[in-house]
N, C-alpha and C positions, 0 to 999 in steps of 0.2 A: 303193780300187779301182785297177784298171790303166787306167781311162779317161783319155784326154787332157783337159787343161783347154782347152776351145775357147770360152771366154767371149768371145774376140775376134770370134767369129762372130755373137754375139747381135744386134748392130745390123744386120748383113746379113740375118739371118733376119727380123727385124722389118720391115726395109725391103721385102723381097719380099712379106711378108704384107700390108703396107700397100698394095701394088700389086695385091692380089687373088690372089697366088700361094699355093698350099697347100704347106706344108713338112712333110714326113713323115720318119720314120726307118725303116730297114729292118733287121730282126733275123734272124739265122739263116743268113746267108750264101747262097751259090748253091744249096745243097741243102736248106736249111731243116730240117736233121736234128735239131732240138731235141726233147727229150721230157722229161716230168715223171713222177716216181714216185708222185705223189699229187695230188689236187685241191688240197690245202693248199699244196703246193709251187708249183703253177701259179698259184694266187691270190697267193702271196707274190711271184712273179716279176712278175705284172701290177701289183701295188701298187708294186714297185720302179720299173718303167718309168713308171708314172703320176707318181710323185714325182720322178723324175730328169729326165724329158723333156716331160711333158704338163702337166696342170693341177694337179698336187700341189705340196706345199710341202717337199720333201725338202731336207736340208742339202747334199747333193751334187747340183749342177746343172751338168753339163758345158757347157751353152750359156748359162750365167748366167741372167738373168731371162727369156730368150726361151722361149716356150711353143710347142712344136711342135703341128701340127694332127692328127697321128696317126702 
């Protein structure tokens, strides 16, 4: 992927969460002009986001072991 390796942020993310802060990721930019050609493509995108940033177990985790809240 072209994603940056931001594993150095994992401890900061986890610290903020330990203090009761919710940490989320925003996708789509200012316009949110993302579209999918099929339900299968949208599902695959959702699975990718789940595995990379949320509760999944993907091999590519830009924030290391930190699990975002949404």
